[in-house]
PQR file with spaces between the fields and no chain letter, atoms N, CA, C, O and H, PARSE charges and radii, in Angstrom:
ATOM       1  N    MET     1     -26.337  -23.988  -41.194 -0.4000 1.5000
ATOM       2  CA   MET     1     -25.121  -23.974  -40.413 -0.0000 2.0000
ATOM       3  C    MET     1     -25.470  -24.088  -38.944  0.5500 1.7000
ATOM       4  O    MET     1     -26.471  -23.535  -38.490 -0.5500 1.4000
ATOM       5  N    GLU     2     -24.658  -24.793  -38.216 -0.4000 1.5000
ATOM       6  CA   GLU     2     -24.880  -24.956  -36.788 -0.0000 2.0000
ATOM       7  C    GLU     2     -24.592  -23.652  -36.071  0.5500 1.7000
ATOM       8  O    GLU     2     -23.538  -23.051  -36.274 -0.5500 1.4000
ATOM       9  H    GLU     2     -23.844  -25.242  -38.585  0.4000 1.0000
ATOM      10  N    GLN     3     -25.522  -23.208  -35.233 -0.4000 1.5000
ATOM      11  CA   GLN     3     -25.323  -21.973  -34.495 -0.0000 2.0000
ATOM      12  C    GLN     3     -24.477  -22.185  -33.234  0.5500 1.7000
ATOM      13  O    GLN     3     -24.140  -21.213  -32.558 -0.5500 1.4000
ATOM      14  H    GLN     3     -26.379  -23.696  -35.069  0.4000 1.0000
ATOM      15  N    GLN     4     -24.132  -23.420  -32.907 -0.4000 1.5000
ATOM      16  CA   GLN     4     -23.323  -23.682  -31.729 -0.0000 2.0000
ATOM      17  C    GLN     4     -21.829  -23.570  -32.021  0.5500 1.7000
ATOM      18  O    GLN     4     -21.009  -23.806  -31.134 -0.5500 1.4000
ATOM      19  H    GLN     4     -24.406  -24.210  -33.456  0.4000 1.0000
ATOM      20  N    LEU     5     -21.476  -23.222  -33.224 -0.4000 1.5000
ATOM      21  CA   LEU     5     -20.070  -23.086  -33.577 -0.0000 2.0000
ATOM      22  C    LEU     5     -19.440  -21.938  -32.812  0.5500 1.7000
ATOM      23  O    LEU     5     -20.077  -20.914  -32.564 -0.5500 1.4000
ATOM      24  H    LEU     5     -22.143  -23.031  -33.945  0.4000 1.0000
ATOM      25  N    THR     6     -18.182  -22.120  -32.441 -0.4000 1.5000
ATOM      26  CA   THR     6     -17.440  -20.988  -31.920 -0.0000 2.0000
ATOM      27  C    THR     6     -16.920  -20.191  -33.109  0.5500 1.7000
ATOM      28  O    THR     6     -16.945  -20.661  -34.247 -0.5500 1.4000
ATOM      29  H    THR     6     -17.665  -22.952  -32.642  0.4000 1.0000
ATOM      30  N    TYR     7     -16.458  -19.004  -32.835 -0.4000 1.5000
ATOM      31  CA   TYR     7     -15.872  -18.180  -33.890 -0.0000 2.0000
ATOM      32  C    TYR     7     -14.705  -18.922  -34.531  0.5500 1.7000
ATOM      33  O    TYR     7     -14.570  -18.945  -35.755 -0.5500 1.4000
ATOM      34  H    TYR     7     -16.438  -18.622  -31.911  0.4000 1.0000
ATOM      35  N    GLU     8     -13.868  -19.524  -33.702 -0.4000 1.5000
ATOM      36  CA   GLU     8     -12.691  -20.230  -34.197 -0.0000 2.0000
ATOM      37  C    GLU     8     -13.066  -21.423  -35.075  0.5500 1.7000
ATOM      38  O    GLU     8     -12.407  -21.682  -36.083 -0.5500 1.4000
ATOM      39  H    GLU     8     -13.977  -19.505  -32.708  0.4000 1.0000
ATOM      40  N    GLN     9     -14.114  -22.145  -34.702 -0.4000 1.5000
ATOM      41  CA   GLN     9     -14.570  -23.280  -35.515 -0.0000 2.0000
ATOM      42  C    GLN     9     -15.098  -22.806  -36.866  0.5500 1.7000
ATOM      43  O    GLN     9     -14.821  -23.413  -37.901 -0.5500 1.4000
ATOM      44  H    GLN     9     -14.649  -21.935  -33.884  0.4000 1.0000
ATOM      45  N    ALA    10     -15.852  -21.728  -36.842 -0.4000 1.5000
ATOM      46  CA   ALA    10     -16.399  -21.185  -38.092 -0.0000 2.0000
ATOM      47  C    ALA    10     -15.271  -20.711  -39.004  0.5500 1.7000
ATOM      48  O    ALA    10     -15.303  -20.951  -40.211 -0.5500 1.4000
ATOM      49  H    ALA    10     -16.076  -21.236  -36.001  0.4000 1.0000
ATOM      50  N    MET    11     -14.279  -20.042  -38.431 -0.4000 1.5000
ATOM      51  CA   MET    11     -13.138  -19.580  -39.227 -0.0000 2.0000
ATOM      52  C    MET    11     -12.361  -20.755  -39.807  0.5500 1.7000
ATOM      53  O    MET    11     -11.917  -20.701  -40.954 -0.5500 1.4000
ATOM      54  H    MET    11     -14.253  -19.847  -37.451  0.4000 1.0000
ATOM      55  N    ALA    12     -12.193  -21.818  -39.020 -0.4000 1.5000
ATOM      56  CA   ALA    12     -11.478  -22.999  -39.506 -0.0000 2.0000
ATOM      57  C    ALA    12     -12.225  -23.625  -40.687  0.5500 1.7000
ATOM      58  O    ALA    12     -11.610  -24.029  -41.674 -0.5500 1.4000
ATOM      59  H    ALA    12     -12.554  -21.862  -38.088  0.4000 1.0000
ATOM      60  N    GLN    13     -13.546  -23.701  -40.581 -0.4000 1.5000
ATOM      61  CA   GLN    13     -14.341  -24.243  -41.688 -0.0000 2.0000
ATOM      62  C    GLN    13     -14.213  -23.357  -42.926  0.5500 1.7000
ATOM      63  O    GLN    13     -14.090  -23.854  -44.046 -0.5500 1.4000
ATOM      64  H    GLN    13     -14.046  -23.372  -39.779  0.4000 1.0000
ATOM      65  N    LEU    14     -14.242  -22.054  -42.715 -0.4000 1.5000
ATOM      66  CA   LEU    14     -14.110  -21.110  -43.819 -0.0000 2.0000
ATOM      67  C    LEU    14     -12.741  -21.245  -44.491  0.5500 1.7000
ATOM      68  O    LEU    14     -12.647  -21.228  -45.719 -0.5500 1.4000
ATOM      69  H    LEU    14     -14.342  -21.650  -41.806  0.4000 1.0000
ATOM      70  N    GLU    15     -11.694  -21.376  -43.698 -0.4000 1.5000
ATOM      71  CA   GLU    15     -10.352  -21.548  -44.245 -0.0000 2.0000
ATOM      72  C    GLU    15     -10.241  -22.843  -45.039  0.5500 1.7000
ATOM      73  O    GLU    15      -9.611  -22.874  -46.096 -0.5500 1.4000
ATOM      74  H    GLU    15     -11.771  -21.389  -42.701  0.4000 1.0000
ATOM      75  N    THR    16     -10.850  -23.910  -44.534 -0.4000 1.5000
ATOM      76  CA   THR    16     -10.834  -25.193  -45.239 -0.0000 2.0000
ATOM      77  C    THR    16     -11.537  -25.070  -46.585  0.5500 1.7000
ATOM      78  O    THR    16     -11.031  -25.543  -47.603 -0.5500 1.4000
ATOM      79  H    THR    16     -11.362  -23.885  -43.675  0.4000 1.0000
ATOM      80  N    LEU    17     -12.710  -24.431  -46.583 -0.4000 1.5000
ATOM      81  CA   LEU    17     -13.448  -24.224  -47.835 -0.0000 2.0000
ATOM      82  C    LEU    17     -12.611  -23.428  -48.841  0.5500 1.7000
ATOM      83  O    LEU    17     -12.532  -23.781  -50.018 -0.5500 1.4000
ATOM      84  H    LEU    17     -13.121  -24.047  -45.756  0.4000 1.0000
ATOM      85  N    ALA    18     -11.997  -22.364  -48.363 -0.4000 1.5000
ATOM      86  CA   ALA    18     -11.195  -21.524  -49.257 -0.0000 2.0000
ATOM      87  C    ALA    18     -10.025  -22.316  -49.839  0.5500 1.7000
ATOM      88  O    ALA    18      -9.741  -22.217  -51.032 -0.5500 1.4000
ATOM      89  H    ALA    18     -12.061  -22.077  -47.407  0.4000 1.0000
ATOM      90  N    GLN    19      -9.354  -23.092  -49.008 -0.4000 1.5000
ATOM      91  CA   GLN    19      -8.223  -23.890  -49.481 -0.0000 2.0000
ATOM      92  C    GLN    19      -8.669  -24.918  -50.519  0.5500 1.7000
ATOM      93  O    GLN    19      -7.996  -25.119  -51.530 -0.5500 1.4000
ATOM      94  H    GLN    19      -9.585  -23.172  -48.039  0.4000 1.0000
ATOM      95  N    GLN    20      -9.795  -25.562  -50.268 -0.4000 1.5000
ATOM      96  CA   GLN    20     -10.300  -26.557  -51.216 -0.0000 2.0000
ATOM      97  C    GLN    20     -10.616  -25.911  -52.558  0.5500 1.7000
ATOM      98  O    GLN    20     -10.320  -26.478  -53.609 -0.5500 1.4000
ATOM      99  H    GLN    20     -10.342  -25.399  -49.446  0.4000 1.0000
ATOM     100  N    MET    21     -11.215  -24.727  -52.522 -0.4000 1.5000
ATOM     101  CA   MET    21     -11.556  -24.043  -53.770 -0.0000 2.0000
ATOM     102  C    MET    21     -10.294  -23.573  -54.494  0.5500 1.7000
ATOM     103  O    MET    21     -10.200  -23.675  -55.717 -0.5500 1.4000
ATOM     104  H    MET    21     -11.455  -24.267  -51.667  0.4000 1.0000
ATOM     105  N    GLU    22      -9.326  -23.057  -53.733 -0.4000 1.5000
ATOM     106  CA   GLU    22      -8.080  -22.589  -54.346 -0.0000 2.0000
ATOM     107  C    GLU    22      -7.312  -23.728  -55.025  0.5500 1.7000
ATOM     108  O    GLU    22      -6.679  -23.529  -56.062 -0.5500 1.4000
ATOM     109  H    GLU    22      -9.402  -22.974  -52.739  0.4000 1.0000
ATOM     110  N    ARG    23      -7.375  -24.910  -54.436 -0.4000 1.5000
ATOM     111  CA   ARG    23      -6.658  -26.061  -54.995 -0.0000 2.0000
ATOM     112  C    ARG    23      -7.453  -26.772  -56.080  0.5500 1.7000
ATOM     113  O    ARG    23      -6.972  -27.740  -56.670 -0.5500 1.4000
ATOM     114  H    ARG    23      -7.889  -25.072  -53.593  0.4000 1.0000
ATOM     115  N    GLY    24      -8.663  -26.302  -56.346 -0.4000 1.5000
ATOM     116  CA   GLY    24      -9.486  -26.925  -57.374 -0.0000 2.0000
ATOM     117  C    GLY    24     -10.081  -28.253  -56.957  0.5500 1.7000
ATOM     118  O    GLY    24     -10.374  -29.098  -57.803 -0.5500 1.4000
ATOM     119  H    GLY    24      -9.054  -25.516  -55.867  0.4000 1.0000
ATOM     120  N    GLU    25     -10.259  -28.445  -55.665 -0.4000 1.5000
ATOM     121  CA   GLU    25     -10.789  -29.700  -55.131 -0.0000 2.0000
ATOM     122  C    GLU    25     -12.311  -29.734  -55.086  0.5500 1.7000
ATOM     123  O    GLU    25     -12.898  -30.760  -54.743 -0.5500 1.4000
ATOM     124  H    GLU    25     -10.021  -27.759  -54.978  0.4000 1.0000
ATOM     125  N    VAL    26     -12.946  -28.636  -55.426 -0.4000 1.5000
ATOM     126  CA   VAL    26     -14.404  -28.565  -55.375 -0.0000 2.0000
ATOM     127  C    VAL    26     -14.937  -28.721  -56.793  0.5500 1.7000
ATOM     128  O    VAL    26     -14.629  -27.912  -57.668 -0.5500 1.4000
ATOM     129  H    VAL    26     -12.469  -27.802  -55.705  0.4000 1.0000
ATOM     130  N    PRO    27     -15.737  -29.762  -57.021 -0.5600 1.5000
ATOM     131  CA   PRO    27     -16.323  -29.932  -58.359  0.2800 2.0000
ATOM     132  C    PRO    27     -17.215  -28.740  -58.710  0.5500 1.7000
ATOM     133  O    PRO    27     -17.828  -28.133  -57.833 -0.5500 1.4000
ATOM     134  N    ILE    28     -17.276  -28.425  -59.962 -0.4000 1.5000
ATOM     135  CA   ILE    28     -18.089  -27.298  -60.436 -0.0000 2.0000
ATOM     136  C    ILE    28     -19.527  -27.412  -59.940  0.5500 1.7000
ATOM     137  O    ILE    28     -20.134  -26.413  -59.554 -0.5500 1.4000
ATOM     138  H    ILE    28     -16.778  -28.918  -60.675  0.4000 1.0000
ATOM     139  N    ASP    29     -20.074  -28.628  -59.949 -0.4000 1.5000
ATOM     140  CA   ASP    29     -21.462  -28.828  -59.522 -0.0000 2.0000
ATOM     141  C    ASP    29     -21.672  -28.467  -58.053  0.5500 1.7000
ATOM     142  O    ASP    29     -22.788  -28.126  -57.660 -0.5500 1.4000
ATOM     143  H    ASP    29     -19.582  -29.440  -60.262  0.4000 1.0000
ATOM     144  N    ALA    30     -20.626  -28.534  -57.238 -0.4000 1.5000
ATOM     145  CA   ALA    30     -20.743  -28.251  -55.810 -0.0000 2.0000
ATOM     146  C    ALA    30     -20.309  -26.827  -55.464  0.5500 1.7000
ATOM     147  O    ALA    30     -20.468  -26.391  -54.324 -0.5500 1.4000
ATOM     148  H    ALA    30     -19.719  -28.810  -57.557  0.4000 1.0000
ATOM     149  N    MET    31     -19.764  -26.106  -56.436 -0.4000 1.5000
ATOM     150  CA   MET    31     -19.202  -24.783  -56.162 -0.0000 2.0000
ATOM     151  C    MET    31     -20.239  -23.815  -55.589  0.5500 1.7000
ATOM     152  O    MET    31     -19.937  -23.113  -54.624 -0.5500 1.4000
ATOM     153  H    MET    31     -19.635  -26.461  -57.362  0.4000 1.0000
ATOM     154  N    ALA    32     -21.425  -23.755  -56.139 -0.4000 1.5000
ATOM     155  CA   ALA    32     -22.443  -22.821  -55.642 -0.0000 2.0000
ATOM     156  C    ALA    32     -22.810  -23.131  -54.192  0.5500 1.7000
ATOM     157  O    ALA    32     -22.968  -22.218  -53.382 -0.5500 1.4000
ATOM     158  H    ALA    32     -21.671  -24.326  -56.922  0.4000 1.0000
ATOM     159  N    ASP    33     -22.944  -24.413  -53.865 -0.4000 1.5000
ATOM     160  CA   ASP    33     -23.258  -24.777  -52.487 -0.0000 2.0000
ATOM     161  C    ASP    33     -22.133  -24.386  -51.537  0.5500 1.7000
ATOM     162  O    ASP    33     -22.390  -23.899  -50.437 -0.5500 1.4000
ATOM     163  H    ASP    33     -22.815  -25.155  -54.523  0.4000 1.0000
ATOM     164  N    ARG    34     -20.901  -24.597  -51.954 -0.4000 1.5000
ATOM     165  CA   ARG    34     -19.751  -24.245  -51.114 -0.0000 2.0000
ATOM     166  C    ARG    34     -19.644  -22.730  -50.939  0.5500 1.7000
ATOM     167  O    ARG    34     -19.292  -22.253  -49.861 -0.5500 1.4000
ATOM     168  H    ARG    34     -20.692  -24.993  -52.848  0.4000 1.0000
ATOM     169  N    LEU    35     -19.942  -21.984  -51.982 -0.4000 1.5000
ATOM     170  CA   LEU    35     -19.918  -20.529  -51.869 -0.0000 2.0000
ATOM     171  C    LEU    35     -21.012  -20.027  -50.929  0.5500 1.7000
ATOM     172  O    LEU    35     -20.790  -19.090  -50.161 -0.5500 1.4000
ATOM     173  H    LEU    35     -20.228  -22.372  -52.859  0.4000 1.0000
ATOM     174  N    ARG    36     -22.195  -20.649  -50.986 -0.4000 1.5000
ATOM     175  CA   ARG    36     -23.270  -20.292  -50.057 -0.0000 2.0000
ATOM     176  C    ARG    36     -22.855  -20.594  -48.623  0.5500 1.7000
ATOM     177  O    ARG    36     -23.089  -19.792  -47.718 -0.5500 1.4000
ATOM     178  H    ARG    36     -22.375  -21.410  -51.609  0.4000 1.0000
ATOM     179  N    GLN    37     -22.245  -21.740  -48.425 -0.4000 1.5000
ATOM     180  CA   GLN    37     -21.782  -22.122  -47.093 -0.0000 2.0000
ATOM     181  C    GLN    37     -20.734  -21.120  -46.592  0.5500 1.7000
ATOM     182  O    GLN    37     -20.767  -20.714  -45.431 -0.5500 1.4000
ATOM     183  H    GLN    37     -22.055  -22.391  -49.160  0.4000 1.0000
ATOM     184  N    ALA    38     -19.812  -20.729  -47.466 -0.4000 1.5000
ATOM     185  CA   ALA    38     -18.791  -19.756  -47.091 -0.0000 2.0000
ATOM     186  C    ALA    38     -19.435  -18.420  -46.728  0.5500 1.7000
ATOM     187  O    ALA    38     -19.029  -17.777  -45.760 -0.5500 1.4000
ATOM     188  H    ALA    38     -19.785  -21.059  -48.409  0.4000 1.0000
ATOM     189  N    GLN    39     -20.426  -18.008  -47.492 -0.4000 1.5000
ATOM     190  CA   GLN    39     -21.119  -16.747  -47.220 -0.0000 2.0000
ATOM     191  C    GLN    39     -21.799  -16.797  -45.845  0.5500 1.7000
ATOM     192  O    GLN    39     -21.756  -15.819  -45.099 -0.5500 1.4000
ATOM     193  H    GLN    39     -20.755  -18.531  -48.278  0.4000 1.0000
ATOM     194  N    GLN    40     -22.415  -17.912  -45.515 -0.4000 1.5000
ATOM     195  CA   GLN    40     -23.064  -18.063  -44.211 -0.0000 2.0000
ATOM     196  C    GLN    40     -22.031  -18.013  -43.078  0.5500 1.7000
ATOM     197  O    GLN    40     -22.272  -17.402  -42.037 -0.5500 1.4000
ATOM     198  H    GLN    40     -22.450  -18.707  -46.121  0.4000 1.0000
ATOM     199  N    LEU    41     -20.894  -18.654  -43.287 -0.4000 1.5000
ATOM     200  CA   LEU    41     -19.838  -18.641  -42.274 -0.0000 2.0000
ATOM     201  C    LEU    41     -19.288  -17.228  -42.071  0.5500 1.7000
ATOM     202  O    LEU    41     -19.026  -16.819  -40.939 -0.5500 1.4000
ATOM     203  H    LEU    41     -20.697  -19.150  -44.133  0.4000 1.0000
ATOM     204  N    ILE    42     -19.115  -16.490  -43.157 -0.4000 1.5000
ATOM     205  CA   ILE    42     -18.637  -15.111  -43.058 -0.0000 2.0000
ATOM     206  C    ILE    42     -19.629  -14.264  -42.269  0.5500 1.7000
ATOM     207  O    ILE    42     -19.237  -13.493  -41.393 -0.5500 1.4000
ATOM     208  H    ILE    42     -19.328  -16.822  -44.076  0.4000 1.0000
ATOM     209  N    GLN    43     -20.903  -14.408  -42.581 -0.4000 1.5000
ATOM     210  CA   GLN    43     -21.935  -13.645  -41.872 -0.0000 2.0000
ATOM     211  C    GLN    43     -21.947  -14.006  -40.385  0.5500 1.7000
ATOM     212  O    GLN    43     -22.060  -13.126  -39.532 -0.5500 1.4000
ATOM     213  H    GLN    43     -21.222  -15.033  -43.293  0.4000 1.0000
ATOM     214  N    TYR    44     -21.832  -15.290  -40.079 -0.4000 1.5000
ATOM     215  CA   TYR    44     -21.812  -15.748  -38.687 -0.0000 2.0000
ATOM     216  C    TYR    44     -20.614  -15.143  -37.948  0.5500 1.7000
ATOM     217  O    TYR    44     -20.756  -14.662  -36.824 -0.5500 1.4000
ATOM     218  H    TYR    44     -21.740  -16.005  -40.772  0.4000 1.0000
ATOM     219  N    CYS    45     -19.437  -15.168  -38.580 -0.4000 1.5000
ATOM     220  CA   CYS    45     -18.230  -14.617  -37.954 -0.0000 2.0000
ATOM     221  C    CYS    45     -18.382  -13.121  -37.711  0.5500 1.7000
ATOM     222  O    CYS    45     -17.984  -12.622  -36.658 -0.5500 1.4000
ATOM     223  H    CYS    45     -19.322  -15.559  -39.493  0.4000 1.0000
ATOM     224  N    ARG    46     -18.950  -12.403  -38.669 -0.4000 1.5000
ATOM     225  CA   ARG    46     -19.169  -10.964  -38.491 -0.0000 2.0000
ATOM     226  C    ARG    46     -20.103  -10.701  -37.310  0.5500 1.7000
ATOM     227  O    ARG    46     -19.871   -9.785  -36.521 -0.5500 1.4000
ATOM     228  H    ARG    46     -19.272  -12.808  -39.525  0.4000 1.0000
ATOM     229  N    GLN    47     -21.154  -11.503  -37.194 -0.4000 1.5000
ATOM     230  CA   GLN    47     -22.091  -11.336  -36.086 -0.0000 2.0000
ATOM     231  C    GLN    47     -21.402  -11.578  -34.742  0.5500 1.7000
ATOM     232  O    GLN    47     -21.614  -10.838  -33.781 -0.5500 1.4000
ATOM     233  H    GLN    47     -21.343  -12.246  -37.836  0.4000 1.0000
ATOM     234  N    ARG    48     -20.585  -12.609  -34.692 -0.4000 1.5000
ATOM     235  CA   ARG    48     -19.867  -12.911  -33.449 -0.0000 2.0000
ATOM     236  C    ARG    48     -18.899  -11.788  -33.091  0.5500 1.7000
ATOM     237  O    ARG    48     -18.789  -11.410  -31.924 -0.5500 1.4000
ATOM     238  H    ARG    48     -20.412  -13.209  -35.473  0.4000 1.0000
ATOM     239  N    LEU    49     -18.197  -11.254  -34.088 -0.4000 1.5000
ATOM     240  CA   LEU    49     -17.269  -10.151  -33.838 -0.0000 2.0000
ATOM     241  C    LEU    49     -18.005   -8.894  -33.380  0.5500 1.7000
ATOM     242  O    LEU    49     -17.545   -8.193  -32.479 -0.5500 1.4000
ATOM     243  H    LEU    49     -18.286  -11.561  -35.036  0.4000 1.0000
ATOM     244  N    THR    50     -19.137   -8.617  -33.996 -0.4000 1.5000
ATOM     245  CA   THR    50     -19.930   -7.452  -33.616 -0.0000 2.0000
ATOM     246  C    THR    50     -20.424   -7.584  -32.177  0.5500 1.7000
ATOM     247  O    THR    50     -20.384   -6.622  -31.410 -0.5500 1.4000
ATOM     248  H    THR    50     -19.510   -9.187  -34.728  0.4000 1.0000
ATOM     249  N    ALA    51     -20.888   -8.776  -31.819 -0.4000 1.5000
ATOM     250  CA   ALA    51     -21.363   -9.013  -30.452 -0.0000 2.0000
ATOM     251  C    ALA    51     -20.213   -8.898  -29.447  0.5500 1.7000
ATOM     252  O    ALA    51     -20.381   -8.324  -28.371 -0.5500 1.4000
ATOM     253  H    ALA    51     -20.921   -9.557  -32.442  0.4000 1.0000
ATOM     254  N    ALA    52     -19.067   -9.434  -29.792 -0.4000 1.5000
ATOM     255  CA   ALA    52     -17.908   -9.343  -28.899 -0.0000 2.0000
ATOM     256  C    ALA    52     -17.481   -7.889  -28.727  0.5500 1.7000
ATOM     257  O    ALA    52     -17.159   -7.461  -27.619 -0.5500 1.4000
ATOM     258  H    ALA    52     -18.930   -9.900  -30.666  0.4000 1.0000
ATOM     259  N    ASP    53     -17.478   -7.135  -29.814 -0.4000 1.5000
ATOM     260  CA   ASP    53     -17.113   -5.723  -29.749 -0.0000 2.0000
ATOM     261  C    ASP    53     -18.084   -4.951  -28.859  0.5500 1.7000
ATOM     262  O    ASP    53     -17.663   -4.114  -28.061 -0.5500 1.4000
ATOM     263  H    ASP    53     -17.740   -7.482  -30.714  0.4000 1.0000
ATOM     264  N    ALA    54     -19.365   -5.225  -28.991 -0.4000 1.5000
ATOM     265  CA   ALA    54     -20.364   -4.549  -28.165 -0.0000 2.0000
ATOM     266  C    ALA    54     -20.147   -4.866  -26.689  0.5500 1.7000
ATOM     267  O    ALA    54     -20.274   -3.987  -25.837 -0.5500 1.4000
ATOM     268  H    ALA    54     -19.707   -5.906  -29.639  0.4000 1.0000
ATOM     269  N    SER    55     -19.822   -6.112  -26.388 -0.4000 1.5000
ATOM     270  CA   SER    55     -19.562   -6.499  -24.999 -0.0000 2.0000
ATOM     271  C    SER    55     -18.341   -5.777  -24.447  0.5500 1.7000
ATOM     272  O    SER    55     -18.362   -5.289  -23.317 -0.5500 1.4000
ATOM     273  H    SER    55     -19.718   -6.827  -27.080  0.4000 1.0000
ATOM     274  N    VAL    56     -17.290   -5.709  -25.234 -0.4000 1.5000
ATOM     275  CA   VAL    56     -16.070   -5.024  -24.798 -0.0000 2.0000
ATOM     276  C    VAL    56     -16.345   -3.535  -24.588  0.5500 1.7000
ATOM     277  O    VAL    56     -15.893   -2.954  -23.602 -0.5500 1.4000
ATOM     278  H    VAL    56     -17.273   -6.105  -26.152  0.4000 1.0000
ATOM     279  N    GLN    57     -17.075   -2.926  -25.500 -0.4000 1.5000
ATOM     280  CA   GLN    57     -17.399   -1.506  -25.363 -0.0000 2.0000
ATOM     281  C    GLN    57     -18.217   -1.246  -24.110  0.5500 1.7000
ATOM     282  O    GLN    57     -18.021   -0.231  -23.442 -0.5500 1.4000
ATOM     283  H    GLN    57     -17.442   -3.399  -26.301  0.4000 1.0000
ATOM     284  N    GLN    58     -19.127   -2.149  -23.786 -0.4000 1.5000
ATOM     285  CA   GLN    58     -19.949   -1.997  -22.591 -0.0000 2.0000
ATOM     286  C    GLN    58     -19.096   -2.116  -21.344  0.5500 1.7000
ATOM     287  O    GLN    58     -19.335   -1.404  -20.369 -0.5500 1.4000
ATOM     288  H    GLN    58     -19.286   -2.974  -24.330  0.4000 1.0000
ATOM     289  N    ILE    59     -18.114   -2.991  -21.348 -0.4000 1.5000
ATOM     290  CA   ILE    59     -17.221   -3.140  -20.200 -0.0000 2.0000
ATOM     291  C    ILE    59     -16.342   -1.897  -20.049  0.5500 1.7000
ATOM     292  O    ILE    59     -16.153   -1.391  -18.943 -0.5500 1.4000
ATOM     293  H    ILE    59     -17.920   -3.569  -22.140  0.4000 1.0000
ATOM     294  N    LEU    60     -15.811   -1.415  -21.164 -0.4000 1.5000
ATOM     295  CA   LEU    60     -14.902   -0.270  -21.116 -0.0000 2.0000
ATOM     296  C    LEU    60     -15.629    1.046  -20.860  0.5500 1.7000
ATOM     297  O    LEU    60     -15.043    1.973  -20.301 -0.5500 1.4000
ATOM     298  H    LEU    60     -15.964   -1.826  -22.063  0.4000 1.0000
ATOM     299  N    ASN    61     -16.878    1.141  -21.254 -0.4000 1.5000
ATOM     300  CA   ASN    61     -17.664    2.366  -21.101 -0.0000 2.0000
ATOM     301  C    ASN    61     -19.004    2.041  -20.447  0.5500 1.7000
ATOM     302  O    ASN    61     -20.041    2.148  -21.102 -0.5500 1.4000
ATOM     303  H    ASN    61     -17.355    0.387  -21.708  0.4000 1.0000
ATOM     304  N    PRO    62     -19.011    1.652  -19.191 -0.5600 1.5000
ATOM     305  CA   PRO    62     -20.267    1.222  -18.535  0.2800 2.0000
ATOM     306  C    PRO    62     -21.308    2.328  -18.405  0.5500 1.7000
ATOM     307  O    PRO    62     -22.499    2.039  -18.290 -0.5500 1.4000
ATOM     308  N    ASP    63     -20.889    3.568  -18.421 -0.4000 1.5000
ATOM     309  CA   ASP    63     -21.825    4.690  -18.253 -0.0000 2.0000
ATOM     310  C    ASP    63     -22.401    5.187  -19.573  0.5500 1.7000
ATOM     311  O    ASP    63     -23.276    6.053  -19.588 -0.5500 1.4000
ATOM     312  H    ASP    63     -19.921    3.803  -18.515  0.4000 1.0000
ATOM     313  N    ALA    64     -21.911    4.642  -20.674 -0.4000 1.5000
ATOM     314  CA   ALA    64     -22.356    5.118  -22.002 -0.0000 2.0000
ATOM     315  C    ALA    64     -23.700    4.562  -22.368  0.5500 1.7000
ATOM     316  O    ALA    64     -24.219    4.858  -23.444 -0.5500 1.4000
ATOM     317  H    ALA    64     -21.200    3.939  -20.662  0.4000 1.0000
């Protein structure tokens, strides 16, 4: 996965993957790869959220 993705881009890709799977547009042979890709996107989004939260906490509590 590209690390230059923004959070919003990663979420959009994740939503697209989920929609394709829900509609049955993903062939069985490709399902494992798509699930791995979704897992990577979820992990990336969590990391971005954690980093953003840490930045906000540092701004709000500079002496902590």
